[in-house]
C-alpha positions as CSV (number, residue, x, y, z in Angstrom):
1,X,0.0,0.0,0.0
2,X,1.2,3.4,-0.8
3,X,1.4,4.6,2.8
4,X,-2.3,5.1,3.3
5,X,-3.4,4.4,6.8
6,X,-6.8,3.5,8.0
7,X,-6.9,6.1,10.9
8,X,-6.1,9.8,11.0
9,X,-2.4,10.6,11.1
10,X,-1.1,12.6,14.0
11,X,1.2,15.3,12.8
12,X,3.4,16.7,15.6
13,X,3.0,20.2,14.0
14,X,-0.7,20.2,14.4
15,X,-0.4,19.2,18.1
16,X,1.9,22.1,18.6
17,X,-0.5,24.4,16.8
18,X,-3.3,23.2,19.0
19,X,-1.1,23.7,22.1
20,X,-0.3,27.2,20.9
21,X,-4.0,27.8,20.2
22,X,-4.8,26.4,23.7
23,X,-2.1,28.6,25.2
24,X,-3.5,31.5,23.2
25,X,-7.0,30.8,24.5
26,X,-5.7,30.5,28.0
27,X,-3.8,33.8,27.6
28,X,-6.8,35.6,26.3
29,X,-9.0,34.1,29.0
30,X,-6.5,35.1,31.7
31,X,-6.4,38.7,30.3
32,X,-10.2,38.8,30.3
33,X,-10.2,37.6,33.9
34,X,-7.6,40.1,34.9
35,X,-9.5,42.9,33.3
36,X,-12.7,41.7,34.9
37,X,-11.0,41.5,38.3
38,X,-9.6,45.0,37.8
39,X,-13.0,46.3,36.9
40,X,-14.6,44.6,39.9
41,X,-12.0,46.1,42.2
42,X,-12.6,49.5,40.7
43,X,-16.3,49.0,41.1
44,X,-15.7,48.0,44.8
45,X,-13.6,51.1,45.3
46,X,-16.3,53.3,43.8
47,X,-19.0,51.7,46.0
48,X,-16.8,52.3,49.1
49,X,-16.4,55.9,48.1
50,X,-20.1,56.3,47.4
51,X,-20.9,54.8,50.8
52,X,-18.5,57.3,52.4
53,X,-20.1,60.2,50.5
54,X,-23.6,58.9,51.5
55,X,-22.6,58.7,55.1
56,X,-21.2,62.3,55.1
57,X,-24.3,63.5,53.3
58,X,-26.5,61.8,55.8
59,X,-24.5,63.4,58.7
60,X,-24.8,66.8,57.1
61,X,-28.6,66.3,56.6
62,X,-29.0,65.3,60.3
63,X,-27.1,68.5,61.3
64,X,-29.2,70.7,59.0
65,X,-32.4,69.0,60.3
66,X,-31.4,69.7,63.9
67,X,-30.7,73.3,63.0
68,X,-34.0,73.6,61.3
69,X,-35.8,72.0,64.3
70,X,-34.0,74.4,66.7
71,X,-34.9,77.4,64.5
72,X,-38.6,76.2,64.4
73,X,-38.6,75.9,68.2
74,X,-37.2,79.4,68.5
75,X,-39.8,80.7,66.1
76,X,-42.5,79.0,68.2
77,X,-41.2,80.7,71.4
78,X,-41.1,84.1,69.6
79,X,-44.7,83.6,68.4
80,X,-45.8,82.9,71.9
81,X,-44.0,85.9,73.2
82,X,-45.6,88.1,70.5
83,X,-49.0,86.8,71.4
84,X,-48.4,87.6,75.1
85,X,-47.0,91.1,74.2
86,X,-50.1,91.8,72.1
87,X,-52.4,90.7,75.0
88,X,-50.4,92.9,77.4
89,X,-50.6,95.8,75.0
90,X,-54.4,95.4,74.6
91,X,-54.7,95.3,78.4
92,X,-52.6,98.4,78.8
93,X,-54.6,100.3,76.2
94,X,-57.9,99.3,77.8
95,X,-56.6,100.5,81.2
96,X,-55.4,103.7,79.7
97,X,-58.8,104.3,78.0
98,X,-60.5,103.5,81.3
99,X,-58.2,105.9,83.1
100,X,-59.0,108.7,80.6
101,X,-62.6,108.1,81.1
102,X,-62.2,108.4,84.8
103,X,-60.2,111.6,84.5
104,X,-62.8,113.0,82.2
105,X,-65.5,112.3,84.8
106,X,-63.7,114.2,87.5
């Protein structure tokens, strides 16, 4: 027979090509995994920074809320004082009118 074989022939060059291709696939896969890992690490850093910003914002909001509540309480006190002053002023004016009437009678 003229060198024909019944099964497929194994060419060492094709095995080497396949190994290079396999190594190439492994290299590309490793690069993709490295990029994915770097991206995930960057995402984790951004998430940590966002948490810090959110915590600071929350603290500032609490401080501002406390200031607004304090201002509201002070305004309520002023409103009560103004109502009392108005009541006192009305009382004084009535007394002054009564006094004028009494002076006019005598």
